[in-house]
py3Dmol code that shows the C-alpha trace and the ligand (Angstrom):
import py3Dmol

protein = """\
ATOM      1  CA  MET A   1       2.210  -6.292 -61.385  1.00  0.00           C
ATOM      2  CA  LYS A   2       2.241  -2.511 -60.923  1.00  0.00           C
ATOM      3  CA  ILE A   3       1.807  -0.441 -64.081  1.00  0.00           C
ATOM      4  CA  PHE A   4       2.774   3.250 -64.245  1.00  0.00           C
ATOM      5  CA  VAL A   5       2.034   5.433 -67.256  1.00  0.00           C
ATOM      6  CA  TYR A   6       3.980   8.662 -67.916  1.00  0.00           C
ATOM      7  CA  GLU A   7       3.395  11.525 -70.275  1.00  0.00           C
ATOM      8  CA  ASN A   8       6.458  10.822 -72.458  1.00  0.00           C
ATOM      9  CA  ARG A   9       9.647   8.794 -72.704  1.00  0.00           C
ATOM     10  CA  GLU A  10      11.805  11.448 -71.030  1.00  0.00           C
ATOM     11  CA  ILE A  11       9.713  11.389 -67.860  1.00  0.00           C
ATOM     12  CA  LEU A  12       9.533   7.592 -67.996  1.00  0.00           C
ATOM     13  CA  GLY A  13      13.351   7.462 -68.180  1.00  0.00           C
ATOM     14  CA  LYS A  14      13.749   9.791 -65.206  1.00  0.00           C
ATOM     15  CA  GLU A  15      11.261   7.820 -63.113  1.00  0.00           C
ATOM     16  CA  ALA A  16      12.956   4.537 -64.016  1.00  0.00           C
ATOM     17  CA  ALA A  17      16.323   6.001 -62.972  1.00  0.00           C
ATOM     18  CA  LYS A  18      14.830   7.128 -59.653  1.00  0.00           C
ATOM     19  CA  PHE A  19      13.451   3.615 -59.140  1.00  0.00           C
ATOM     20  CA  ILE A  20      16.872   2.051 -59.760  1.00  0.00           C
ATOM     21  CA  ALA A  21      18.689   4.625 -57.623  1.00  0.00           C
ATOM     22  CA  SER A  22      16.323   3.979 -54.753  1.00  0.00           C
ATOM     23  CA  ALA A  23      16.941   0.223 -55.044  1.00  0.00           C
ATOM     24  CA  ILE A  24      20.706   0.921 -54.859  1.00  0.00           C
ATOM     25  CA  ARG A  25      20.287   3.155 -51.803  1.00  0.00           C
ATOM     26  CA  LYS A  26      18.349   0.367 -50.074  1.00  0.00           C
ATOM     27  CA  ASN A  27      20.930  -2.219 -51.120  1.00  0.00           C
ATOM     28  CA  PRO A  28      24.314  -0.717 -52.096  1.00  0.00           C
ATOM     29  CA  LYS A  29      25.457  -4.175 -53.252  1.00  0.00           C
ATOM     30  CA  LEU A  30      22.555  -4.499 -55.687  1.00  0.00           C
ATOM     31  CA  VAL A  31      22.956  -7.062 -58.485  1.00  0.00           C
ATOM     32  CA  LEU A  32      21.443  -5.289 -61.483  1.00  0.00           C
ATOM     33  CA  GLY A  33      20.470  -6.881 -64.804  1.00  0.00           C
ATOM     34  CA  LEU A  34      20.981  -4.423 -67.691  1.00  0.00           C
ATOM     35  CA  ILE A  35      19.431  -4.076 -71.138  1.00  0.00           C
ATOM     36  CA  THR A  36      20.484  -2.419 -74.376  1.00  0.00           C
ATOM     37  CA  GLY A  37      18.551  -0.896 -77.279  1.00  0.00           C
ATOM     38  CA  GLU A  38      16.505   2.306 -77.434  1.00  0.00           C
ATOM     39  CA  THR A  39      14.376   1.633 -74.382  1.00  0.00           C
ATOM     40  CA  PRO A  40      16.790   2.439 -71.532  1.00  0.00           C
ATOM     41  CA  LEU A  41      18.634   5.414 -73.055  1.00  0.00           C
ATOM     42  CA  GLU A  42      16.898   8.225 -71.128  1.00  0.00           C
ATOM     43  CA  CYS A  43      17.021   6.182 -67.955  1.00  0.00           C
ATOM     44  CA  TYR A  44      20.759   5.566 -68.377  1.00  0.00           C
ATOM     45  CA  ARG A  45      21.420   9.256 -69.088  1.00  0.00           C
ATOM     46  CA  GLU A  46      19.651  10.138 -65.867  1.00  0.00           C
ATOM     47  CA  LEU A  47      21.572   7.510 -63.880  1.00  0.00           C
ATOM     48  CA  VAL A  48      24.826   8.983 -65.198  1.00  0.00           C
ATOM     49  CA  ARG A  49      23.671  12.461 -64.147  1.00  0.00           C
ATOM     50  CA  MET A  50      22.719  11.173 -60.690  1.00  0.00           C
ATOM     51  CA  CYS A  51      26.073   9.440 -60.300  1.00  0.00           C
ATOM     52  CA  GLU A  52      27.960  12.604 -61.351  1.00  0.00           C
ATOM     53  CA  ARG A  53      26.036  14.562 -58.701  1.00  0.00           C
ATOM     54  CA  ASP A  54      26.842  11.893 -56.090  1.00  0.00           C
ATOM     55  CA  GLU A  55      23.161  11.104 -55.699  1.00  0.00           C
ATOM     56  CA  VAL A  56      23.794   7.413 -56.201  1.00  0.00           C
ATOM     57  CA  ASP A  57      26.859   5.276 -55.597  1.00  0.00           C
ATOM     58  CA  PHE A  58      27.580   2.361 -57.918  1.00  0.00           C
ATOM     59  CA  SER A  59      30.868   1.365 -56.286  1.00  0.00           C
ATOM     60  CA  GLN A  60      29.513  -1.910 -54.914  1.00  0.00           C
ATOM     61  CA  VAL A  61      26.847  -2.608 -57.546  1.00  0.00           C
ATOM     62  CA  LYS A  62      27.289  -5.625 -59.809  1.00  0.00           C
ATOM     63  CA  THR A  63      25.815  -5.668 -63.305  1.00  0.00           C
ATOM     64  CA  PHE A  64      24.899  -8.467 -65.698  1.00  0.00           C
ATOM     65  CA  ALA A  65      24.049  -7.837 -69.343  1.00  0.00           C
ATOM     66  CA  LEU A  66      20.849  -9.552 -70.420  1.00  0.00           C
ATOM     67  CA  ASP A  67      22.036 -10.666 -73.837  1.00  0.00           C
ATOM     68  CA  GLU A  68      24.650 -10.427 -76.585  1.00  0.00           C
ATOM     69  CA  TYR A  69      24.859 -10.952 -80.345  1.00  0.00           C
ATOM     70  CA  LEU A  70      26.938 -13.788 -81.699  1.00  0.00           C
ATOM     71  CA  GLU A  71      29.346 -13.599 -84.625  1.00  0.00           C
ATOM     72  CA  LEU A  72      30.300 -10.003 -83.781  1.00  0.00           C
ATOM     73  CA  PRO A  73      33.568  -8.899 -82.237  1.00  0.00           C
ATOM     74  CA  SER A  74      32.763  -7.667 -78.683  1.00  0.00           C
ATOM     75  CA  SER A  75      34.396  -4.365 -79.680  1.00  0.00           C
ATOM     76  CA  HIS A  76      31.729  -3.860 -82.389  1.00  0.00           C
ATOM     77  CA  PRO A  77      29.994  -0.546 -81.547  1.00  0.00           C
ATOM     78  CA  TYR A  78      26.603  -2.270 -81.431  1.00  0.00           C
ATOM     79  CA  SER A  79      27.558  -5.322 -79.437  1.00  0.00           C
ATOM     80  CA  CYS A  80      25.540  -5.261 -76.222  1.00  0.00           C
ATOM     81  CA  LYS A  81      28.802  -4.903 -74.300  1.00  0.00           C
ATOM     82  CA  SER A  82      29.854  -1.810 -76.272  1.00  0.00           C
ATOM     83  CA  GLN A  83      26.380  -0.300 -76.020  1.00  0.00           C
ATOM     84  CA  LEU A  84      26.335  -0.760 -72.236  1.00  0.00           C
ATOM     85  CA  LEU A  85      29.811   0.659 -71.798  1.00  0.00           C
ATOM     86  CA  GLU A  86      29.109   3.654 -74.040  1.00  0.00           C
ATOM     87  CA  THR A  87      25.620   4.531 -72.834  1.00  0.00           C
ATOM     88  CA  LEU A  88      26.102   3.834 -69.128  1.00  0.00           C
ATOM     89  CA  LEU A  89      28.868   1.888 -67.483  1.00  0.00           C
ATOM     90  CA  ARG A  90      31.943   3.890 -68.425  1.00  0.00           C
ATOM     91  CA  TYR A  91      30.425   6.981 -66.801  1.00  0.00           C
ATOM     92  CA  LEU A  92      29.623   5.313 -63.474  1.00  0.00           C
ATOM     93  CA  ASN A  93      31.874   4.694 -60.483  1.00  0.00           C
ATOM     94  CA  ILE A  94      31.536   0.957 -60.923  1.00  0.00           C
ATOM     95  CA  PRO A  95      34.645  -1.235 -60.876  1.00  0.00           C
ATOM     96  CA  HIS A  96      35.296  -3.192 -64.061  1.00  0.00           C
ATOM     97  CA  LYS A  97      35.366  -6.465 -62.165  1.00  0.00           C
ATOM     98  CA  ASN A  98      31.728  -5.874 -61.157  1.00  0.00           C
ATOM     99  CA  MET A  99      30.525  -5.672 -64.782  1.00  0.00           C
ATOM    100  CA  HIS A 100      29.493  -8.961 -66.347  1.00  0.00           C
ATOM    101  CA  PHE A 101      28.866  -9.574 -70.044  1.00  0.00           C
ATOM    102  CA  LEU A 102      27.997 -12.606 -72.107  1.00  0.00           C
ATOM    103  CA  ASP A 103      31.191 -13.500 -73.934  1.00  0.00           C
ATOM    104  CA  ALA A 104      30.327 -13.835 -77.600  1.00  0.00           C
ATOM    105  CA  SER A 105      33.999 -14.209 -78.500  1.00  0.00           C
ATOM    106  CA  SER A 106      34.360 -17.355 -76.394  1.00  0.00           C
ATOM    107  CA  PRO A 107      35.572 -20.386 -78.386  1.00  0.00           C
ATOM    108  CA  ASN A 108      32.748 -22.248 -76.679  1.00  0.00           C
ATOM    109  CA  PRO A 109      29.747 -19.913 -76.351  1.00  0.00           C
ATOM    110  CA  ALA A 110      27.518 -22.677 -74.950  1.00  0.00           C
ATOM    111  CA  SER A 111      29.827 -23.171 -71.997  1.00  0.00           C
ATOM    112  CA  ALA A 112      30.126 -19.380 -71.638  1.00  0.00           C
ATOM    113  CA  CYS A 113      26.321 -19.346 -71.189  1.00  0.00           C
ATOM    114  CA  GLN A 114      26.596 -22.025 -68.530  1.00  0.00           C
ATOM    115  CA  ALA A 115      29.370 -20.101 -66.776  1.00  0.00           C
ATOM    116  CA  TYR A 116      27.166 -16.978 -66.796  1.00  0.00           C
ATOM    117  CA  GLU A 117      24.399 -18.845 -64.996  1.00  0.00           C
ATOM    118  CA  GLU A 118      26.932 -20.006 -62.419  1.00  0.00           C
ATOM    119  CA  GLU A 119      28.297 -16.501 -61.971  1.00  0.00           C
ATOM    120  CA  ILE A 120      24.790 -15.150 -61.365  1.00  0.00           C
ATOM    121  CA  LYS A 121      24.264 -17.844 -58.718  1.00  0.00           C
ATOM    122  CA  ARG A 122      27.674 -17.163 -57.171  1.00  0.00           C
ATOM    123  CA  VAL A 123      26.792 -13.518 -56.500  1.00  0.00           C
ATOM    124  CA  GLY A 124      23.468 -14.543 -54.943  1.00  0.00           C
ATOM    125  CA  GLY A 125      21.125 -13.994 -57.919  1.00  0.00           C
ATOM    126  CA  ILE A 126      19.844 -10.880 -59.635  1.00  0.00           C
ATOM    127  CA  ASP A 127      18.145  -8.381 -57.342  1.00  0.00           C
ATOM    128  CA  LEU A 128      16.688  -6.089 -60.000  1.00  0.00           C
ATOM    129  CA  GLN A 129      16.374  -7.026 -63.673  1.00  0.00           C
ATOM    130  CA  LEU A 130      15.651  -4.284 -66.179  1.00  0.00           C
ATOM    131  CA  LEU A 131      13.732  -5.346 -69.278  1.00  0.00           C
ATOM    132  CA  GLY A 132      12.494  -3.918 -72.548  1.00  0.00           C
ATOM    133  CA  ILE A 133      10.068  -5.684 -74.844  1.00  0.00           C
ATOM    134  CA  GLY A 134      10.560  -6.541 -78.504  1.00  0.00           C
ATOM    135  CA  LEU A 135       7.927  -5.892 -81.158  1.00  0.00           C
ATOM    136  CA  ASN A 136       7.233  -9.635 -81.108  1.00  0.00           C
ATOM    137  CA  GLY A 137       7.079  -9.790 -77.312  1.00  0.00           C
ATOM    138  CA  HIS A 138      10.601 -11.085 -76.804  1.00  0.00           C
ATOM    139  CA  LEU A 139      12.500 -10.506 -73.551  1.00  0.00           C
ATOM    140  CA  GLY A 140      16.216 -10.330 -74.138  1.00  0.00           C
ATOM    141  CA  LEU A 141      16.573 -12.584 -77.159  1.00  0.00           C
ATOM    142  CA  ASN A 142      13.961 -15.054 -75.936  1.00  0.00           C
ATOM    143  CA  GLU A 143      11.932 -15.100 -79.109  1.00  0.00           C
ATOM    144  CA  PRO A 144       8.326 -16.385 -79.333  1.00  0.00           C
ATOM    145  CA  GLY A 145       8.257 -20.104 -78.546  1.00  0.00           C
ATOM    146  CA  SER A 146      11.053 -19.885 -75.963  1.00  0.00           C
ATOM    147  CA  PRO A 147      10.274 -22.207 -73.063  1.00  0.00           C
ATOM    148  CA  PHE A 148       9.289 -20.469 -69.840  1.00  0.00           C
ATOM    149  CA  ASP A 149      11.919 -22.501 -67.974  1.00  0.00           C
ATOM    150  CA  SER A 150      14.738 -21.711 -70.442  1.00  0.00           C
ATOM    151  CA  ARG A 151      18.188 -20.827 -69.108  1.00  0.00           C
ATOM    152  CA  THR A 152      21.035 -18.740 -70.530  1.00  0.00           C
ATOM    153  CA  ARG A 153      21.719 -20.153 -73.985  1.00  0.00           C
ATOM    154  CA  ILE A 154      22.366 -19.596 -77.664  1.00  0.00           C
ATOM    155  CA  VAL A 155      19.327 -18.685 -79.741  1.00  0.00           C
ATOM    156  CA  GLU A 156      18.415 -17.983 -83.354  1.00  0.00           C
ATOM    157  CA  LEU A 157      16.963 -14.539 -84.017  1.00  0.00           C
ATOM    158  CA  THR A 158      13.594 -14.257 -85.725  1.00  0.00           C
ATOM    159  CA  GLU A 159      12.972 -12.264 -88.899  1.00  0.00           C
ATOM    160  CA  THR A 160      11.153  -9.563 -86.857  1.00  0.00           C
ATOM    161  CA  THR A 161      14.196  -9.078 -84.656  1.00  0.00           C
ATOM    162  CA  LYS A 162      16.644  -9.138 -87.566  1.00  0.00           C
ATOM    163  CA  THR A 163      14.585  -6.573 -89.460  1.00  0.00           C
ATOM    164  CA  TYR A 164      14.532  -4.368 -86.369  1.00  0.00           C
ATOM    165  CA  LEU A 165      18.268  -4.744 -85.833  1.00  0.00           C
ATOM    166  CA  ALA A 166      19.059  -3.738 -89.415  1.00  0.00           C
ATOM    167  CA  ARG A 167      18.912  -0.133 -88.115  1.00  0.00           C
ATOM    168  CA  TYR A 168      22.217  -0.860 -86.350  1.00  0.00           C
ATOM    169  CA  PHE A 169      23.832  -3.512 -88.470  1.00  0.00           C
ATOM    170  CA  GLY A 170      22.654  -2.803 -92.020  1.00  0.00           C
ATOM    171  CA  GLU A 171      23.017  -5.946 -94.096  1.00  0.00           C
ATOM    172  CA  ARG A 172      25.261  -7.681 -91.580  1.00  0.00           C
ATOM    173  CA  VAL A 173      22.628  -8.395 -88.961  1.00  0.00           C
ATOM    174  CA  PRO A 174      23.588 -11.149 -86.513  1.00  0.00           C
ATOM    175  CA  LYS A 175      21.559 -14.334 -86.926  1.00  0.00           C
ATOM    176  CA  LYS A 176      22.163 -15.679 -83.445  1.00  0.00           C
ATOM    177  CA  GLY A 177      22.589 -14.424 -79.950  1.00  0.00           C
ATOM    178  CA  MET A 178      23.203 -15.390 -76.352  1.00  0.00           C
ATOM    179  CA  THR A 179      20.516 -14.534 -73.838  1.00  0.00           C
ATOM    180  CA  MET A 180      19.547 -15.126 -70.255  1.00  0.00           C
ATOM    181  CA  GLY A 181      16.615 -17.527 -70.405  1.00  0.00           C
ATOM    182  CA  LEU A 182      13.068 -16.787 -69.327  1.00  0.00           C
ATOM    183  CA  GLY A 183      13.631 -19.043 -66.311  1.00  0.00           C
ATOM    184  CA  THR A 184      16.775 -17.059 -65.442  1.00  0.00           C
ATOM    185  CA  ILE A 185      14.908 -13.754 -65.795  1.00  0.00           C
ATOM    186  CA  MET A 186      11.971 -14.938 -63.678  1.00  0.00           C
ATOM    187  CA  GLU A 187      14.366 -15.759 -60.810  1.00  0.00           C
ATOM    188  CA  ALA A 188      15.290 -12.080 -60.433  1.00  0.00           C
ATOM    189  CA  ARG A 189      13.872 -10.845 -57.144  1.00  0.00           C
ATOM    190  CA  GLU A 190      12.439  -7.756 -58.784  1.00  0.00           C
ATOM    191  CA  ILE A 191      11.780  -6.720 -62.389  1.00  0.00           C
ATOM    192  CA  LEU A 192      11.382  -3.320 -64.037  1.00  0.00           C
ATOM    193  CA  LEU A 193       9.939  -3.490 -67.553  1.00  0.00           C
ATOM    194  CA  MET A 194      10.009  -0.311 -69.629  1.00  0.00           C
ATOM    195  CA  ALA A 195       8.434   0.467 -73.001  1.00  0.00           C
ATOM    196  CA  HIS A 196       7.761   3.630 -74.940  1.00  0.00           C
ATOM    197  CA  GLY A 197       6.243   4.571 -78.271  1.00  0.00           C
ATOM    198  CA  GLN A 198       3.159   3.698 -80.300  1.00  0.00           C
ATOM    199  CA  ALA A 199       4.904   0.813 -82.061  1.00  0.00           C
ATOM    200  CA  LYS A 200       4.968  -1.112 -78.764  1.00  0.00           C
ATOM    201  CA  ALA A 201       1.307  -0.449 -77.836  1.00  0.00           C
ATOM    202  CA  ASP A 202      -0.137  -3.701 -79.257  1.00  0.00           C
ATOM    203  CA  ILE A 203       2.499  -6.014 -77.874  1.00  0.00           C
ATOM    204  CA  VAL A 204       2.427  -4.291 -74.469  1.00  0.00           C
ATOM    205  CA  ALA A 205      -1.341  -4.884 -74.242  1.00  0.00           C
ATOM    206  CA  LYS A 206      -0.930  -8.542 -75.265  1.00  0.00           C
ATOM    207  CA  ALA A 207       1.922  -9.135 -72.842  1.00  0.00           C
ATOM    208  CA  LEU A 208       0.346  -7.460 -69.831  1.00  0.00           C
ATOM    209  CA  LYS A 209      -3.333  -8.238 -70.310  1.00  0.00           C
ATOM    210  CA  GLY A 210      -3.520 -11.164 -72.757  1.00  0.00           C
ATOM    211  CA  PRO A 211      -3.137 -14.870 -72.050  1.00  0.00           C
ATOM    212  CA  VAL A 212       0.163 -16.082 -70.615  1.00  0.00           C
ATOM    213  CA  THR A 213       1.663 -17.937 -73.555  1.00  0.00           C
ATOM    214  CA  THR A 214       5.092 -18.765 -74.954  1.00  0.00           C
ATOM    215  CA  LYS A 215       3.873 -17.085 -78.170  1.00  0.00           C
ATOM    216  CA  VAL A 216       4.302 -13.802 -76.255  1.00  0.00           C
ATOM    217  CA  PRO A 217       7.367 -14.383 -74.081  1.00  0.00           C
ATOM    218  CA  ALA A 218       6.844 -11.188 -72.028  1.00  0.00           C
ATOM    219  CA  SER A 219       3.429 -12.456 -70.911  1.00  0.00           C
ATOM    220  CA  ILE A 220       5.279 -14.636 -68.387  1.00  0.00           C
ATOM    221  CA  LEU A 221       5.885 -11.460 -66.376  1.00  0.00           C
ATOM    222  CA  GLN A 222       2.233 -11.611 -65.282  1.00  0.00           C
ATOM    223  CA  ARG A 223       3.413 -14.464 -63.034  1.00  0.00           C
ATOM    224  CA  HIS A 224       6.307 -12.568 -61.459  1.00  0.00           C
ATOM    225  CA  PRO A 225       5.645 -11.607 -57.838  1.00  0.00           C
ATOM    226  CA  ALA A 226       7.450  -8.231 -58.019  1.00  0.00           C
ATOM    227  CA  CYS A 227       7.207  -6.767 -61.495  1.00  0.00           C
ATOM    228  CA  THR A 228       6.885  -3.019 -62.076  1.00  0.00           C
ATOM    229  CA  VAL A 229       6.017  -1.761 -65.548  1.00  0.00           C
ATOM    230  CA  MET A 230       6.757   1.800 -66.685  1.00  0.00           C
ATOM    231  CA  LEU A 231       5.213   2.975 -69.955  1.00  0.00           C
ATOM    232  CA  ASP A 232       4.753   6.230 -71.769  1.00  0.00           C
ATOM    233  CA  LYS A 233       1.230   7.152 -72.863  1.00  0.00           C
ATOM    234  CA  ALA A 234       1.791   5.910 -76.410  1.00  0.00           C
ATOM    235  CA  ALA A 235       2.960   2.449 -75.342  1.00  0.00           C
ATOM    236  CA  ALA A 236       0.045   2.231 -72.901  1.00  0.00           C
ATOM    237  CA  SER A 237      -2.554   3.345 -75.437  1.00  0.00           C
ATOM    238  CA  ARG A 238      -3.943  -0.153 -76.199  1.00  0.00           C
ATOM    239  CA  LEU A 239      -4.243  -1.294 -72.605  1.00  0.00           C
ATOM    240  CA  PRO A 240      -7.852  -2.065 -71.725  1.00  0.00           C
TER     241      PRO A 240
END
"""
ligand_1 = """\
9
PGA
P 14.344 -1.440 -78.124
O 14.426 -3.005 -78.190
O 14.698 -1.060 -76.728
O 15.351 -0.943 -79.113
O 12.935 -1.056 -78.470
C 13.772 -3.727 -77.205
C 13.887 -5.192 -77.501
O 13.900 -5.577 -78.678
O 13.914 -5.972 -76.554
"""
view = py3Dmol.view(width=600, height=400)
view.addModel(protein, "pdb")
view.setStyle({"model": 0}, {"cartoon": {"style": "trace"}})
view.addModel(ligand_1, "xyz")
view.setStyle({"model": 1}, {"stick": {}})
view.zoomTo()
view.show()
């Protein structure tokens, strides 16, 4: 695991964008796993800027969203699909058919999860998976206790996650979601984990330097052969 610490979240975002752009230049057909939330916003802004300046070409890139909330219309402004379209994808030269989302509106979400796994396999697996970390150590919506070999599935959200998500959803916070499993995530050939801010400092230290345990789902990344971590100073402040 390689850990890089940057002065602030803006620089972190720019460096993460450079990292992703360089992966796309090496492999123009990159299969890229995408995240939502606060964490990737600067990085996505920079990728959009790079794409506008023709510094990176997304025309053959394929993307897979890491997770989605259930019981929301996919057009909801804070569905993961809407967030990804609005903060990144609609500004890139990436064909619609190359964008993959977990379909929360499916009449059978469990089989939609299964189909997602198959689609990931069909395109040859994820080359680069972006990740953020939740305050409770979750990856995607793999909450504490999620098995390390879990696959894409429906999950219940914990109180910590629901409280956090109230910033977007107010009183109508989703109770369930769909998420790639920890096993699915660990099969990505390369991982880029990002975190910023003091609030993440404790969980970042536990995940990166504490015991590998399902109580801290992100701790499994210690076992990934090609995981890069990018932090700002605040998020890195509790690392030994
Ligand atoms: P955040 O969420 O990017 O909004 O901090 C991360 C997460 O909960 O996984």
